[in-house]
N, C-alpha and C positions, 0 to 999 in steps of 0.2 A: 954173062951177066946174071946167071941164075943164082938164087939164094941157095945156100947149102944147109943141110940138116947137120947139127953139131955131131962131129965124129964120122960123117959120111962123105962130106965134100960134094954133095949134090942136092938139088931141090927135089921135094916129093913129087913123083909123077902126077899125083892127083892135082897138085897146085899148078903144075905146068899145063896139064890138060885144061883145067878150069880157066887158066889165064888166057889160053888161046881160044877159048870158046867166047866169041864176040857177044852172043846173046846173053850168056850168063854174066859176063863182066858189065855189060850195059845195064842189065837188070839190077845188079848190085849197086852200080853207080847211081841209078835213078832212085832206088829205094833207100839205100843206106849211105850213099855218097862216100864210098870207101875205096873205089877203084884206084884213084890217084894215090892216096896214102899207101894202099896195098902194093901198088907198082913200085913206089919208092922204097918200100920196105923190102920187097923181093930183091931189088937190084942192089940194095945196101949190103946184103949178105948177113944181116944181123938176125939170124933165124931164132935166136934165143929170146927175142922180144915177142914171139908169136902169142904167148898167153895174154900179154898186155894189149896186143892188137885186137884179139878176140874180145876181151873185156871192153875195150873202147867201142868196138862195133856194137856190142850189146847196149852199152850206155847210150850210144847215138840212136839206136832203134827205139829205146825207151824215152827219148826226149819228150814225146807227147804224153808220157805218163801211162801209156797202155801199149801192149805188145800185140800186134795183129798176127793172125795165122800166117799171112804172107811174109811178114818181117821175120817171124820165127823160122820159117822155112829157109829164108835167105841166110840167117845166122847159122843154121845147121850146115848149109853149103860152105860157109866160110870156115866153120869148125872142121869140116871134112877136108877142105883144101889145105888147111894148116896141119892136118894130121896130129891134132893135140891128144895127148893122153887124158884120161879122166882127171888126173891130178892137175895137169897143166890148164885144163879148161874149168877148173873148179870155181874160180871167182865169177867168170862169166855165166856158167851154168846156174850158180846160186842167184845171180841177178835175175835170170830168166824165171826161175822157180818162184822167187818172191813176187815177180810181176804177175805170174799166173795165179798165185795164191790170192793176191790182192784183187784180181779180176773175179775170181771165183767167189770171194767174200762179198764183193760189190753186187754180183748177180744174186747171191743168196739174200743180201739185205734188201735189194729191189723186189725180189719175190715176196719177202715178208711184208714189205710196205704195201704191196698190191693186195695181199691177203688180208692185212689189217684194215685197209680202206674198205674192202668188200664187207668185212665183218662189222665194222662200225656202221655201214650203211644198212645192214640187216638189223642192227640194234635200233637204229633211228626209225626204221619202218615197222618195228615190232615183230619182225619175222624170226629173229634169233631165238633159239631155245636151248637151254643147257640142262644138265642133270640136276635134279633137285637135291639139296643137302639132306643128310639123313634125318629122319624123324619129323620132317616137316610135311604136313598134310595139306594138299591143295584141294580147293573146292571144284565142283563140276565145271568144266570148261576153262579152268584156270591154268595158265602156262607160266613156267619159270623162265624169265627172260635174262636175268643176270644175278650173280651172287658174288659177294666179296666180304672178306673178313673185316671186322670192325669192333669198336667199343662204344656202347651206349653211355651217354652222359646225361646228367640232370643238374639243373641249377638249384642249389640248396644253400641254406643258411649254415655257414661254417663257424661263425662266432657273432657276438654282439658287442658293439662299441657304444660308449656314451658320447653324445654330441650335445652341444648347446650349454654345457655346464659353465659355471662362473665361480671364482673364488670370492666374489663380493668385494666390499670396500672396508678397510680398517679405519676406524674413527677413534682418536685418542681423547679421552675425557679427563685424564689426570696423569701425573707422572707415574709411569709404570702400569697404567690402566688404559686399555683400549678395547673396543668392541668391533667385531666384523659383522657387517650386515649385507644382505643381498646375495649371500652365497647359495648356489643351487647345484645339485648333482648332475643335472642334465637328463636327457631322454635316451633310453636304450634304442639303438638302431641296428637292424640286422645287416650283416656283411655276407653277400652272396658270392659263390664261386661254383665252377663246374666240377662235379664229382663223378667219377667213374662208377657206374652201377652194374655193369655186366660186359663181359667179352663174348663175342659170338659172330654171327653171320648176318649181314644185311642182304636181304633178298628182294628183288624187284620182279613182280609178276604183272600180267596184263590186267589185274584187278586190285592188287594190294601192294603196300610196302610192308615187309615183315622184318622183324629183328628176332632171330633165334639165339638166345644167349643164356648164360649161366651166371647168376641165379635168376635173371629176369628176361622175359620175352614179351613182345607186343606185336600187334599188326593193326594196320589202318587201311580202310578202303579208299581207293583213289577218289571215289565220289565225295568223300568227306574232306578232302584236301582244301585248305584255304589258300595256302601259298607254299612254294617249294624254293629253297635257296641252296643249291649245291655249290660247295666251294672246293678248292683244291685240296683241303685237308679233311673235309667232312661234309655231312648233309644235315640241314636244318629245315624242318617243315612244321606247319601248324594244321590242326584238324578241328573240325567243328565241335567235337564232343570232348575237347580237352583244353584246359586253360594254359598249360605250359607247352612250349614247343618241344618237339622230338629232336634230339641231337645224337648223331652218330659220327664218331671219328673213324676215318678209314684206317685199315692196317697199312703199315709201311709198304711202299712200292705199288700202291693201288693205281690203276690206270684211270686217272680223273676224267679223261676224255670219254672213256667207255662208260663211266657212270652217267655222264651227261646224256650220251646217246641212248642208254638204256631207259632213263627217265623219260626222255622225249618219246621213245618208242612205246613205253607203257602208257603214256597219256594219249598217244595217237590210236593205240590198239585197245583202249579201255573197253572191256566188256566183250571183246570179240574173241 
């Protein structure tokens, strides 16, 4: 009742040895639930189905979405018992490699998430410090906490419209003769819009908010802040010595959560 290798008329010795090893078959049965199907397969003599059996074993082991080291070792035993060539085992091996790659990627992403969480915490506590952008001069005791690309905006009059005008009323006094009275041109009203004034870097330190740009730069002391409104697309804040708000739009791809954390840390560590 032994299965035969195509062309040989006999079962692989390794399979026969493995099959008579009660501990190994019990382990396979417990972990991969393949002993019964494997026994039926061996007795059927359909040895050409070995590659598919191996692939099925791999898919069964991956049923939970993750391949443990123990399950991988069991699969290696099955592969050895079936004496598969690399070509015959290609499908099952590919499934194993994909699972291992997915696991490695998950580990990598988990590590990045842990590192990011720690970095954000440092920002919130004002302990993070990065390299200062070129040509920016810090004051004594000042530390650069965060920097991101951005565009400075300013609300400006872009045109003037006339409002409140009237064509008046037309009064007929004789056939073919009429007068228009009450017409008025209206009043000129400014129309405001946000205008880009400079591209550059938004820099947050433990003492100031700085914008280093071309052709315009500015900086404001944290002690002069009236309010700060960070949004997902940009930052708006008011200071005591300026009537208009400061507006900076973040560069594409900016980490909005990091900006919030940096501002929080700057206000907490102000002056330190």
